[in-house]
Backbone as numpy.savetxt, mean C-alpha at the origin, in Angstrom:
# Nx Ny Nz CAx CAy CAz Cx Cy Cz
-29.25 6.58 -6.73 -28.55 4.96 -7.11 -27.05 5.26 -7.49
-27.08 6.13 -8.71 -25.78 5.78 -9.36 -24.43 6.55 -8.71
-24.88 7.28 -7.80 -23.67 8.22 -7.29 -23.73 7.09 -6.01
-24.32 6.71 -5.31 -23.83 5.51 -4.35 -23.16 3.98 -4.86
-23.50 4.15 -5.95 -22.29 2.63 -7.05 -21.32 3.55 -7.15
-21.49 4.76 -7.65 -19.58 5.13 -7.77 -18.71 4.99 -6.69
-19.68 5.80 -5.46 -18.70 5.70 -4.28 -18.30 4.20 -3.55
-19.09 3.50 -4.32 -19.12 1.65 -3.65 -17.61 1.52 -4.35
-17.76 1.79 -5.87 -16.70 1.05 -6.81 -15.37 1.87 -6.33
-15.43 3.48 -5.99 -14.17 3.58 -5.90 -13.57 3.42 -4.64
-14.48 3.20 -3.77 -13.87 2.24 -2.17 -12.97 1.00 -2.72
-13.82 0.49 -3.33 -13.02 -0.90 -3.51 -11.86 -1.10 -4.40
-11.79 0.07 -5.35 -10.61 0.11 -6.21 -9.40 0.94 -5.12
-9.70 2.02 -4.20 -9.35 2.17 -3.44 -8.13 1.12 -2.40
-9.10 0.39 -2.08 -8.67 -0.83 -1.10 -8.04 -1.54 -2.20
-8.28 -2.04 -3.36 -7.28 -2.73 -4.03 -6.14 -2.27 -4.46
-5.85 -1.03 -4.37 -4.52 -0.16 -4.76 -3.89 -0.25 -3.53
-4.44 -0.29 -2.22 -3.58 -0.32 -1.16 -3.21 -1.68 -0.83
-3.77 -3.12 -1.35 -3.19 -4.00 -1.42 -2.27 -4.30 -2.02
-2.16 -3.69 -3.23 -1.29 -3.84 -4.21 0.19 -3.14 -3.41
-0.29 -1.94 -3.33 1.06 -1.38 -2.54 1.97 -1.97 -1.51
0.87 -2.72 -0.77 1.28 -3.42 0.37 1.86 -4.81 0.33
1.67 -5.29 -0.80 2.00 -6.73 -1.53 3.51 -6.39 -2.16
3.70 -5.48 -2.83 4.75 -5.03 -3.28 5.83 -4.56 -2.42
5.37 -4.01 -1.21 6.16 -3.76 -0.05 6.89 -4.83 0.44
6.20 -5.87 0.75 6.52 -7.16 1.20 7.52 -7.83 0.22
7.60 -7.81 -0.89 8.32 -8.53 -2.31 9.40 -7.49 -2.22
9.38 -6.00 -2.03 10.72 -5.60 -2.40 11.35 -6.08 -0.45
10.66 -5.88 0.45 11.75 -5.59 1.59 12.09 -7.53 1.93
11.20 -8.58 1.61 12.09 -9.88 1.37 13.57 -9.64 0.25
13.51 -8.90 -0.68 14.43 -8.72 -1.61 15.65 -8.18 -0.89
15.32 -7.11 -0.04 16.48 -6.67 0.87 16.73 -6.95 1.91
15.92 -7.87 2.61 16.37 -8.89 3.43 17.49 -9.82 3.11
17.13 -10.39 1.86 18.39 -11.25 1.63 19.59 -11.04 0.97
19.34 -9.30 0.52 20.65 -8.27 0.47 21.12 -7.78 1.70
20.75 -8.25 2.69 21.22 -7.03 4.03 22.34 -7.07 4.37
23.39 -7.79 4.00 24.47 -7.33 4.48 25.39 -6.49 3.74
24.78 -5.57 3.20 25.27 -4.58 2.06 24.73 -3.42 2.73
25.24 -2.04 2.28 24.58 -0.82 1.88 23.31 -0.88 1.27
23.25 -1.59 0.28 22.05 -1.74 -0.66 20.85 -2.33 -0.16
21.36 -3.09 0.22 20.32 -4.29 0.83 19.31 -3.85 2.15
20.07 -2.83 3.14 19.43 -2.33 3.91 18.34 -1.11 3.42
18.78 -0.50 2.43 18.17 0.62 1.60 16.84 0.05 1.19
16.79 -0.86 0.31 15.89 -1.80 -0.33 14.79 -2.38 1.02
15.36 -2.87 1.90 14.59 -3.71 2.90 13.94 -1.83 3.61
14.41 -0.96 3.70 13.82 0.37 4.57 12.52 0.60 3.38
13.05 0.70 2.02 12.17 1.13 1.25 10.75 0.51 0.86
11.00 -0.75 1.22 10.03 -2.02 0.98 8.97 -1.77 2.40
9.77 -1.73 3.68 9.15 -1.95 4.44 8.18 -0.31 4.76
8.61 0.98 4.05 7.74 2.45 4.11 6.61 1.73 3.27
6.86 1.13 2.40 5.53 0.86 1.67 4.54 -0.55 2.28
5.09 -0.93 3.01 4.18 -1.42 3.70 3.28 -0.85 4.27
4.34 0.07 5.33 3.24 0.98 6.46 2.35 1.87 5.61
2.73 2.25 4.33 2.07 3.23 3.63 0.92 2.63 3.33
0.86 1.51 2.67 -0.23 0.50 2.00 -1.27 0.51 3.33
-0.84 0.04 4.64 -1.44 -0.36 5.62 -2.34 1.15 6.17
-1.48 2.06 6.20 -2.56 3.49 6.40 -3.21 4.01 5.67
-2.93 3.45 4.37 -4.02 4.22 3.27 -5.27 3.17 3.48
-4.96 1.97 3.78 -6.37 1.23 4.06 -7.48 1.61 5.35
-6.64 2.36 6.19 -7.73 3.22 7.32 -8.35 4.32 6.66
-7.46 4.91 5.89 -8.41 6.51 5.34 -9.39 6.24 4.88
-10.11 7.17 5.06 -11.85 7.51 4.58 -11.52 8.34 3.26
-12.17 7.60 2.23 -11.71 8.28 0.95 -12.47 9.93 1.20
-12.08 10.62 0.19 -12.66 12.20 0.41 -14.12 12.48 -0.14
-14.33 11.49 -0.97 -16.12 11.45 -1.27 -17.26 11.01 -0.41
-16.58 10.47 0.22 -17.30 9.60 1.11 -17.24 10.49 2.65
-16.73 11.20 2.71 -16.85 12.25 3.81 -18.14 13.08 4.02
-18.58 13.26 2.89 -19.87 14.21 3.28 -21.46 13.43 2.85
């Protein structure tokens, strides 16, 4: 029982981390969008978009502990 409870809480925390990364990516992308006529703006926009993609991909990843 204790092991299954641990797996459930690790999955929830992993999902929460993915949402935080995605949310920060949205904020950074918006900042880059407003600064976009400059090279810095395009770089910040790309950095934010990369975080959005990585956060969403991390949501679909199966946690290592639940593979067994």
